[in-house]
N, CA and C atoms as an extended XYZ file, in Angstrom:
249
Properties=species:S:1:pos:R:3:atomname:S:1:resname:S:1:resid:I:1 pbc="F F F"
N        28.156       17.910        9.245 N   MET     1
C        27.721       16.977        8.227 CA  MET     1
C        26.236       16.712        8.366 C   MET     1
N        25.616       16.394        7.254 N   ALA     2
C        24.185       16.128        7.228 CA  ALA     2
C        23.893       14.686        7.607 C   ALA     2
N        22.678       14.457        8.024 N   SER     3
C        22.212       13.112        8.356 CA  SER     3
C        21.039       12.766        7.465 C   SER     3
N        20.845       11.472        7.263 N   ILE     4
C        19.728       11.005        6.443 CA  ILE     4
C        19.151        9.759        7.102 C   ILE     4
N        17.844        9.625        7.046 N   THR     5
C        17.165        8.447        7.570 CA  THR     5
C        16.451        7.773        6.412 C   THR     5
N        16.625        6.472        6.287 N   ILE     6
C        15.962        5.721        5.220 CA  ILE     6
C        14.902        4.841        5.868 C   ILE     6
N        13.653        5.135        5.562 N   ARG     7
C        12.543        4.375        6.119 CA  ARG     7
C        12.064        3.339        5.114 C   ARG     7
N        11.367        2.345        5.619 N   ARG     8
C        10.755        1.282        4.816 CA  ARG     8
C        11.768        0.559        3.932 C   ARG     8
N        12.926        0.286        4.456 N   LEU     9
C        13.956       -0.482        3.764 CA  LEU     9
C        13.648       -1.957        3.991 C   LEU     9
N        13.474       -2.717        2.907 N   ASP    10
C        13.087       -4.111        3.096 CA  ASP    10
C        14.242       -4.924        3.681 C   ASP    10
N        13.903       -6.008        4.319 N   GLU    11
C        14.878       -6.824        5.048 CA  GLU    11
C        15.961       -7.391        4.145 C   GLU    11
N        15.616       -7.795        2.922 N   SER    12
C        16.635       -8.370        2.037 CA  SER    12
C        17.692       -7.334        1.665 C   SER    12
N        17.265       -6.093        1.452 N   THR    13
C        18.222       -5.022        1.150 CA  THR    13
C        19.117       -4.754        2.348 C   THR    13
N        18.511       -4.718        3.515 N   LYS    14
C        19.288       -4.492        4.729 CA  LYS    14
C        20.299       -5.618        4.938 C   LYS    14
N        19.887       -6.846        4.691 N   THR    15
C        20.787       -7.994        4.839 CA  THR    15
C        21.937       -7.910        3.844 C   THR    15
N        21.624       -7.555        2.595 N   GLN    16
C        22.672       -7.423        1.580 CA  GLN    16
C        23.656       -6.320        1.954 C   GLN    16
N        23.143       -5.226        2.501 N   LEU    17
C        24.011       -4.136        2.939 CA  LEU    17
C        24.909       -4.591        4.084 C   LEU    17
N        24.339       -5.337        5.032 N   ARG    18
C        25.119       -5.831        6.169 CA  ARG    18
C        26.231       -6.779        5.702 C   ARG    18
N        25.906       -7.663        4.758 N   ILE    19
C        26.903       -8.614        4.235 CA  ILE    19
C        27.992       -7.877        3.457 C   ILE    19
N        27.576       -6.938        2.622 N   ARG    20
C        28.561       -6.169        1.846 CA  ARG    20
C        29.466       -5.360        2.759 C   ARG    20
N        28.885       -4.765        3.805 N   ALA    21
C        29.679       -3.984        4.763 CA  ALA    21
C        30.690       -4.883        5.469 C   ALA    21
N        30.259       -6.059        5.880 N   ALA    22
C        31.167       -6.988        6.560 CA  ALA    22
C        32.285       -7.426        5.616 C   ALA    22
N        31.927       -7.687        4.377 N   HIS    23
C        32.930       -8.102        3.383 CA  HIS    23
C        33.982       -7.010        3.184 C   HIS    23
N        33.556       -5.756        3.223 N   ASN    24
C        34.482       -4.623        3.049 CA  ASN    24
C        35.046       -4.107        4.369 C   ASN    24
N        34.721       -4.798        5.459 N   ARG    25
C        35.201       -4.442        6.798 CA  ARG    25
C        34.823       -3.010        7.182 C   ARG    25
N        33.549       -2.687        6.928 N   ARG    26
C        33.020       -1.371        7.277 CA  ARG    26
C        31.708       -1.546        8.025 C   ARG    26
N        31.288       -0.487        8.668 N   SER    27
C        29.964       -0.492        9.284 CA  SER    27
C        28.925       -0.367        8.172 C   SER    27
N        27.674       -0.701        8.500 N   MET    28
C        26.604       -0.562        7.509 CA  MET    28
C        26.452        0.907        7.097 C   MET    28
N        26.607        1.782        8.045 N   GLU    29
C        26.479        3.208        7.764 CA  GLU    29
C        27.571        3.680        6.806 C   GLU    29
N        28.808        3.256        7.059 N   GLU    30
C        29.917        3.649        6.183 CA  GLU    30
C        29.758        3.008        4.804 C   GLU    30
N        29.256        1.796        4.762 N   GLU    31
C        29.028        1.129        3.475 CA  GLU    31
C        27.971        1.886        2.664 C   GLU    31
N        26.909        2.319        3.321 N   ALA    32
C        25.866        3.095        2.639 CA  ALA    32
C        26.442        4.406        2.102 C   ALA    32
N        27.295        5.065        2.891 N   ARG    33
C        27.939        6.302        2.418 CA  ARG    33
C        28.800        6.021        1.198 C   ARG    33
N        29.552        4.924        1.232 N   ALA    34
C        30.430        4.575        0.105 CA  ALA    34
C        29.606        4.294       -1.155 C   ALA    34
N        28.498        3.595       -0.994 N   ILE    35
C        27.629        3.287       -2.137 CA  ILE    35
C        27.066        4.573       -2.734 C   ILE    35
N        26.607        5.475       -1.879 N   LEU    36
C        26.071        6.749       -2.366 CA  LEU    36
C        27.138        7.587       -3.061 C   LEU    36
N        28.336        7.661       -2.465 N   ARG    37
C        29.429        8.420       -3.088 CA  ARG    37
C        29.737        7.865       -4.468 C   ARG    37
N        29.853        6.546       -4.568 N   GLU    38
C        30.200        5.904       -5.844 CA  GLU    38
C        29.105        6.128       -6.891 C   GLU    38
N        27.858        5.960       -6.483 N   ALA    39
C        26.749        6.124       -7.424 CA  ALA    39
C        26.658        7.557       -7.932 C   ALA    39
N        26.842        8.515       -7.060 N   LEU    40
C        26.731        9.913       -7.465 CA  LEU    40
C        27.938       10.384       -8.249 C   LEU    40
N        29.099        9.826       -7.991 N   ALA    41
C        30.306       10.223       -8.723 CA  ALA    41
C        30.219        9.785      -10.177 C   ALA    41
N        29.641        8.616      -10.454 N   THR    42
C        29.557        8.129      -11.829 CA  THR    42
C        28.473        8.836      -12.616 C   THR    42
N        27.482        9.414      -11.934 N   ASP    43
C        26.416       10.126      -12.618 CA  ASP    43
C        26.781       11.560      -12.951 C   ASP    43
N        27.826       12.080      -12.349 N   ALA    44
C        28.183       13.486      -12.546 CA  ALA    44
C        28.880       13.665      -13.890 C   ALA    44
N        28.115       14.072      -14.897 N   GLN    45
C        28.666       14.342      -16.220 CA  GLN    45
C        28.313       15.788      -16.560 C   GLN    45
N        29.226       16.698      -16.302 N   PRO    46
C        28.908       18.108      -16.528 CA  PRO    46
C        28.732       18.432      -18.000 C   PRO    46
N        27.740       19.252      -18.303 N   ASP    47
C        27.505       19.780      -19.646 CA  ASP    47
C        27.398       18.706      -20.727 C   ASP    47
N        26.678       17.622      -20.445 N   VAL    48
C        26.428       16.610      -21.462 CA  VAL    48
C        25.158       17.028      -22.194 C   VAL    48
N        25.282       17.242      -23.484 N   HIS    49
C        24.159       17.700      -24.276 CA  HIS    49
C        23.588       16.550      -25.102 C   HIS    49
N        22.321       16.624      -25.394 N   LEU    50
C        21.643       15.576      -26.139 CA  LEU    50
C        22.310       15.333      -27.489 C   LEU    50
N        22.692       16.382      -28.175 N   VAL    51
C        23.333       16.243      -29.484 CA  VAL    51
C        24.631       15.454      -29.363 C   VAL    51
N        25.429       15.741      -28.344 N   ASP    52
C        26.685       15.018      -28.140 CA  ASP    52
C        26.422       13.537      -27.873 C   ASP    52
N        25.395       13.254      -27.082 N   MET    53
C        25.066       11.857      -26.779 CA  MET    53
C        24.622       11.120      -28.039 C   MET    53
N        23.822       11.767      -28.871 N   ILE    54
C        23.360       11.141      -30.113 CA  ILE    54
C        24.540       10.899      -31.048 C   ILE    54
N        25.426       11.885      -31.177 N   GLN    55
C        26.587       11.717      -32.045 CA  GLN    55
C        27.477       10.574      -31.578 C   GLN    55
N        27.715       10.475      -30.268 N   ARG    56
C        28.520        9.365      -29.753 CA  ARG    56
C        27.859        8.032      -30.027 C   ARG    56
N        26.542        7.983      -29.877 N   HIS    57
C        25.818        6.733      -30.093 CA  HIS    57
C        25.944        6.265      -31.541 C   HIS    57
N        25.732        7.167      -32.484 N   PHE    58
C        25.753        6.788      -33.884 CA  PHE    58
C        27.156        6.707      -34.474 C   PHE    58
N        28.147        7.224      -33.775 N   LYS    59
C        29.527        7.114      -34.244 CA  LYS    59
C        29.948        5.654      -34.291 C   LYS    59
N        29.391        4.834      -33.407 N   LYS    60
C        29.712        3.408      -33.357 CA  LYS    60
C        29.335        2.700      -34.653 C   LYS    60
N        28.276        3.141      -35.310 N   VAL    61
C        27.827        2.491      -36.538 CA  VAL    61
C        28.284        3.242      -37.786 C   VAL    61
N        29.106        4.219      -37.627 N   GLY    62
C        29.669        4.929      -38.756 CA  GLY    62
C        28.967        6.219      -39.112 C   GLY    62
N        27.798        6.442      -38.557 N   GLY    63
C        27.090        7.680      -38.838 CA  GLY    63
C        26.584        7.724      -40.267 C   GLY    63
N        25.935        8.798      -40.602 N   ILE    64
C        25.442        9.006      -41.963 CA  ILE    64
C        25.624       10.468      -42.315 C   ILE    64
N        25.700       10.720      -43.592 N   GLU    65
C        25.781       12.094      -44.082 CA  GLU    65
C        24.487       12.383      -44.836 C   GLU    65
N        23.806       13.403      -44.448 N   LEU    66
C        22.574       13.796      -45.111 CA  LEU    66
C        22.844       14.957      -46.051 C   LEU    66
N        22.216       14.895      -47.217 N   GLN    67
C        22.304       16.024      -48.134 CA  GLN    67
C        21.077       16.899      -47.884 C   GLN    67
N        21.318       18.066      -47.389 N   LEU    68
C        20.234       18.974      -47.073 CA  LEU    68
C        19.894       19.811      -48.293 C   LEU    68
N        18.605       20.023      -48.550 N   PRO    69
C        18.228       20.856      -49.703 CA  PRO    69
C        18.637       22.307      -49.468 C   PRO    69
N        18.891       23.005      -50.571 N   LYS    70
C        19.234       24.413      -50.456 CA  LYS    70
C        18.007       25.182      -50.009 C   LYS    70
N        18.247       26.175      -49.209 N   ARG    71
C        17.154       27.016      -48.735 CA  ARG    71
C        16.927       28.173      -49.702 C   ARG    71
N        15.673       28.482      -49.889 N   GLY    72
C        15.318       29.620      -50.727 CA  GLY    72
C        15.247       30.876      -49.886 C   GLY    72
N        14.913       31.966      -50.546 N   SER    73
C        14.793       33.215      -49.807 CA  SER    73
C        13.512       33.185      -48.980 C   SER    73
N        13.466       33.986      -47.967 N   ILE    74
C        12.310       34.049      -47.091 CA  ILE    74
C        11.209       34.824      -47.799 C   ILE    74
N        10.010       34.262      -47.822 N   ARG    75
C         8.906       34.958      -48.488 CA  ARG    75
C         8.376       36.078      -47.602 C   ARG    75
N         7.720       36.991      -48.226 N   LYS    76
C         7.154       38.110      -47.482 CA  LYS    76
C         5.952       37.626      -46.683 C   LYS    76
N         5.773       38.110      -45.446 N   PRO    77
C         4.640       37.685      -44.643 CA  PRO    77
C         3.336       38.248      -45.209 C   PRO    77
N         2.229       37.521      -45.030 N   PRO    78
C         0.956       38.019      -45.522 CA  PRO    78
C         0.520       39.262      -44.765 C   PRO    78
N        -0.241       40.109      -45.425 N   ARG    79
C        -0.775       41.311      -44.798 CA  ARG    79
C        -2.267       41.146      -44.693 C   ARG    79
N        -2.793       41.147      -43.494 N   PHE    80
C        -4.211       40.953      -43.259 CA  PHE    80
C        -4.914       42.276      -43.026 C   PHE    80
N        -6.075       42.448      -43.669 N   GLY    81
C        -6.906       43.604      -43.417 CA  GLY    81
C        -6.448       44.904      -44.051 C   GLY    81
N        -5.390       44.897      -44.804 N   THR    82
C        -4.949       46.118      -45.481 CA  THR    82
C        -4.820       45.831      -46.952 C   THR    82
N        -5.147       46.829      -47.767 N   GLU    83
C        -5.031       46.662      -49.222 CA  GLU    83
C        -4.201       47.724      -49.834 C   GLU    83
């Protein structure tokens, strides 16, 4: 297993971790592992695409339907330097 060292942890955070660990009847180290596991498990959303997130967001308000204009044919590209 890997090890990690956290430097410059302020005293209030350390105290909160110690209190939370005691409340859960765990060591501070085990409490930190549990917090990391929980935080990383909730962030793991495989293959979430921006379009899907936007659609979910706007689905709450009913969404909108846009009428897109018809596309015309593609014009011929300009020819430079030849006649």
